[in-house]
C-alpha positions in Angstrom: -35.5 -17.2 -24.9 -35.0 -13.3 -23.8 -32.9 -14.4 -21.4 -31.3 -16.3 -23.1 -29.7 -14.0 -25.0 -28.3 -11.9 -22.4 -26.6 -15.2 -20.7 -24.9 -15.3 -24.2 -23.9 -12.1 -24.4 -22.4 -11.8 -21.2 -20.4 -15.2 -21.2 -19.0 -13.2 -24.3 -17.8 -10.6 -23.1 -16.5 -12.7 -19.7 -15.0 -14.7 -22.5 -13.3 -11.0 -23.3 -11.2 -8.5 -22.2 -14.3 -7.2 -19.8 -13.6 -7.5 -16.1 -16.1 -9.1 -14.2 -17.5 -5.9 -12.3 -18.5 -4.6 -15.8 -20.0 -8.0 -16.9 -22.3 -7.6 -13.7 -22.6 -4.1 -14.4 -24.3 -4.7 -17.8 -26.4 -8.1 -16.6 -28.1 -5.2 -14.2 -28.6 -2.8 -17.0 -30.5 -5.1 -19.4 -32.2 -6.8 -16.5 -33.4 -3.3 -15.7 -34.2 -2.7 -19.5 -35.9 -6.3 -19.9 -38.4 -5.7 -16.8 -39.3 -2.6 -18.2 -40.1 -3.8 -21.7 -42.2 -6.7 -20.3 -44.1 -4.8 -18.2 -45.5 -2.9 -21.0 -45.5 -5.4 -23.5 -45.4 -9.0 -22.7 -45.3 -10.0 -26.4 -41.4 -8.1 -26.9 -38.3 -9.5 -26.6 -34.8 -8.3 -27.4 -35.2 -9.0 -31.3 -38.3 -6.5 -31.6 -37.1 -3.7 -28.5 -36.9 -0.4 -30.6 -35.6 2.8 -30.0 -39.0 4.1 -28.4 -38.7 1.4 -25.7 -35.2 2.5 -24.6 -35.7 6.0 -24.5 -39.2 5.5 -22.3 -36.7 3.4 -20.3 -34.2 6.2 -20.0 -37.2 8.6 -19.3 -37.8 6.4 -16.2 -34.9 6.2 -14.6 -33.9 9.7 -15.1 -37.1 10.3 -13.3 -36.5 8.2 -10.5 -33.3 10.1 -10.0 -30.9 8.4 -11.9 -27.7 10.8 -12.3 -26.9 11.6 -16.2 -23.7 10.4 -16.0 -25.1 6.6 -15.1 -27.6 6.8 -17.7 -24.6 7.5 -20.5 -22.8 4.1 -19.0 -26.2 2.6 -19.1 -26.6 3.5 -23.4 -23.4 2.7 -23.8 -23.9 -0.8 -22.2 -26.7 -1.5 -24.7 -24.7 0.2 -27.7 -22.5 -3.0 -26.9 -25.7 -5.6 -26.4 -27.1 -4.6 -29.5 -24.1 -4.7 -31.7 -23.3 -7.7 -30.6 -26.8 -9.3 -31.7 -26.0 -7.8 -35.1 -22.9 -9.9 -35.1 -24.7 -13.2 -34.3 -27.2 -12.2 -36.6 -30.4 -11.5 -34.0 -31.2 -8.2 -35.4 -31.6 -6.7 -38.8 -31.1 -3.0 -37.1 -30.1 -1.3 -34.2 -32.5 0.1 -32.0 -29.9 2.4 -30.3 -29.1 4.2 -33.9 -31.6 7.4 -32.6 -30.6 7.0 -28.9 -28.4 10.0 -27.7 -26.8 10.7 -24.9 -28.0 12.6 -22.1 -26.4 16.2 -21.9 -24.0 16.0 -18.1 -24.2 19.4 -16.8 -20.8 20.8 -15.7 -20.7 21.1 -11.9 -20.5 24.3 -10.2 -17.3 25.6 -9.0 -16.0 25.2 -5.2 -16.0 28.6 -4.4 -14.8 29.9 -0.7 -17.4 32.3 0.9 -17.3 36.3 1.8 -17.6 35.5 5.6 -14.5 32.8 5.5 -12.1 34.7 3.1 -12.9 38.0 5.8 -11.5 35.5 8.4 -8.4 35.0 6.8 -7.5 38.1 6.0 -8.8 39.9 9.5 -8.3 37.3 12.3 -5.4 34.9 11.2 -2.2 35.8 12.4 0.3 35.0 10.3 3.5 34.9 10.8 5.6 38.3 10.7 8.8 37.1 8.9 9.5 37.3 5.3 7.8 33.6 4.7 4.5 34.9 6.4 4.0 38.3 4.4 4.8 36.7 1.3 2.0 33.9 1.8 -0.5 36.8 3.0 0.5 38.6 -0.1 -0.2 36.2 -2.4 -3.4 35.0 -1.0 -4.7 38.7 -1.2 -3.3 39.1 -4.7 -5.1 36.2 -5.9 -8.7 37.0 -4.2 -7.8 40.6 -5.3 -7.3 39.8 -8.7 -9.1 36.3 -9.5 -5.5 35.5 -11.5 -4.1 32.1 -12.8 -1.2 30.5 -10.5 0.6 31.3 -13.9 -0.3 34.2 -14.0 0.5 35.1 -11.2 4.3 33.1 -10.5 4.7 35.3 -13.5 4.2 38.9 -11.8 7.3 40.9 -11.4 7.2 44.1 -10.0 7.7 46.5 -13.4 4.0 44.9 -14.1 2.4 46.6 -10.8 1.4 50.4 -10.7 0.5 51.3 -7.2 -0.5 54.8 -7.9 -2.9 53.7 -10.3 -3.7 50.5 -8.2 -3.9 48.2 -11.8 -1.3 45.2 -12.9 -0.2 43.8 -16.0 -1.2 40.7 -16.3 0.5 37.9 -19.3 -2.3 35.1 -19.5 -2.9 32.2 -21.6 -1.4 32.5 -25.3 0.8 35.5 -24.1 -2.2 37.8 -23.8 -2.1 40.6 -21.8 -4.7 42.5 -19.7 -4.7 45.0 -17.2 -6.0 44.2 -14.0 -7.3 46.5 -11.0 -7.0 46.0 -7.7 -8.2 47.4 -4.5 -6.5 49.9 -1.6 -5.7 46.6 0.7 -3.2 45.3 -1.9 -1.9 47.9 -3.0 -1.2 49.1 0.8 -0.1 45.6 1.0 2.5 45.1 -2.2 4.0 48.5 -1.4 4.8 47.2 1.8 6.7 43.9 0.5 8.5 45.4 -2.4 10.0 47.9 0.3 10.7 45.7 2.3 12.1 43.5 -0.3 14.2 45.7 -2.1 13.3 44.1 -5.8 14.6 45.0 -8.8 11.8 45.7 -11.5 12.1 42.5 -13.5 13.0 40.1 -10.6 9.9 37.5 -9.7 7.6 39.0 -7.4 7.0 35.7 -5.4 9.8 34.0 -5.0 11.4 30.6 -2.6 13.3 31.3 0.2 16.3 30.4 -2.2 15.5 33.1 -4.4 14.1 31.4 -7.6 10.8 32.4 -8.6 7.9 30.0 -7.2 6.4 27.3 -9.1 2.9 26.1 -9.3 3.2 23.3 -6.8 4.6 26.0 -4.2 1.5 28.6 -4.3 -0.4 25.5 -4.7 0.6 24.6 -1.2 0.6 27.8 0.0 -3.4 28.3 -0.7 -4.3 24.6 0.6 -2.4 25.0 3.7 -4.2 28.1 4.4 -7.4 28.1 3.4 -7.5 24.8 5.7 -7.8 27.3 8.3 -11.1 28.7 7.6 -12.6 26.6 5.2 -14.0 22.9 5.1 -13.9 22.2 1.6 -12.1 19.3 -0.1 -10.5 21.6 -3.0 -8.6 24.2 -1.6 -6.3 25.4 -4.6 -5.4 28.8 -6.0 -8.2 28.4 -9.0 -10.6 28.4 -5.9 -9.6 31.6 -5.1 -10.4 32.5 -8.4 -14.1 31.1 -8.4 -14.0 33.0 -5.0 -13.4 36.1 -7.0 -15.3 36.0 -9.5 -18.4 34.8 -7.1 -18.1 37.6 -5.1 -18.1 40.0 -7.6 -21.4 38.9 -9.4 -22.8 38.3 -5.6 -22.3 42.5 -5.2 -23.9 43.4 -8.2 -20.9 42.9 -10.7 -21.9 42.6 -15.0 -21.3 39.7 -16.7 -19.1 41.0 -19.2 -17.0 42.8 -16.8 -16.2 39.7 -15.1 -15.4 38.2 -18.2 -13.2 40.5 -19.2 -11.5 40.6 -15.4 -10.8 37.0 -16.0 -9.3 37.3 -19.1 -12.1 34.9 -20.6 -12.2 34.6 -24.5 -15.6 33.4 -24.4 -18.3 34.6 -21.9 -20.3 31.1 -21.8 -16.9 30.1 -19.3 -17.7 33.2 -17.2 -21.4 32.1 -16.9 -20.8 29.4 -14.9 -20.5 32.2 -11.6 -24.3 33.1 -11.5 -24.9 30.8 -9.8 -26.5 31.9 -6.0 -25.9 30.5 -3.0 -29.6 30.8 -0.9 -29.0 33.4 1.1 -28.2 35.4 -2.1 -31.4 34.2 -3.6 -33.2 35.4 -0.5 -31.6 38.7 -0.2 -32.6 39.4 -4.2 -36.5 38.2 -3.2 -36.8 40.5 -0.4 -35.1 43.2 -2.6 -36.7 42.9 -5.6 -40.4 41.6 -5.3 -43.5 43.5 -4.7 -45.2 41.5 -2.4 -42.1 40.7 0.0 -41.7 43.9 1.6 -45.4 44.1 2.6 -46.3 43.8 5.9 
């Protein structure tokens, strides 16, 4: 009887718009839950399973290492199954009504380590050509300022104050902010502007034909350059933004300050940069724990 209902449901799905792979997955989900509830109460069947049983099964699977995204797909399969039972008059209530999806945490952002960024700027030889100098300056600007790629491509010489070492950036929804930068970038920008002789309202970064660089142009510069120093699969301009924020946090920057520098409206967005690698954890532990310094 228990497995008869499963077979009827899977046949119903196969006759619909569901792929053979989906039908197979749904079958495995039902078999797993069936084994779980029969091992606890042999008198249970699909007509008497309640929400507590389903939640217990989910907890057990999560404890076994099944990821929340997968469990949420399992929940979706069960919702479909119990709706089918209601449709066929096999149940009068839906046990999934009070079963909530599991919260899926956002993955930590990819970032290039400081040692790798130092190698990029200190050890990698960029061609001493207008294109080579431009590409190095793009990387230096992104790492010194954490700009979004759209903010970078929108830069013009009039936005840059070399004496104060700051730039005026036009961010999302045309909001402006002032971003400080270091001496290294100021000197590189000064040399670049002197060599290029750009007018104040000209694009700072251009293609060889003089047109403003696009997001795609910058992406290829960053991707190809980062491949020289890191094995990260993701090597985009946004990764350099993450790298900038991570470096600031690892060197003691206040979260609110990083929020302002990045132009985040909400500090919740900035909190993804509070992740630390193990070397950071070791350093903080050794510096802060009263017993760590004892011999």
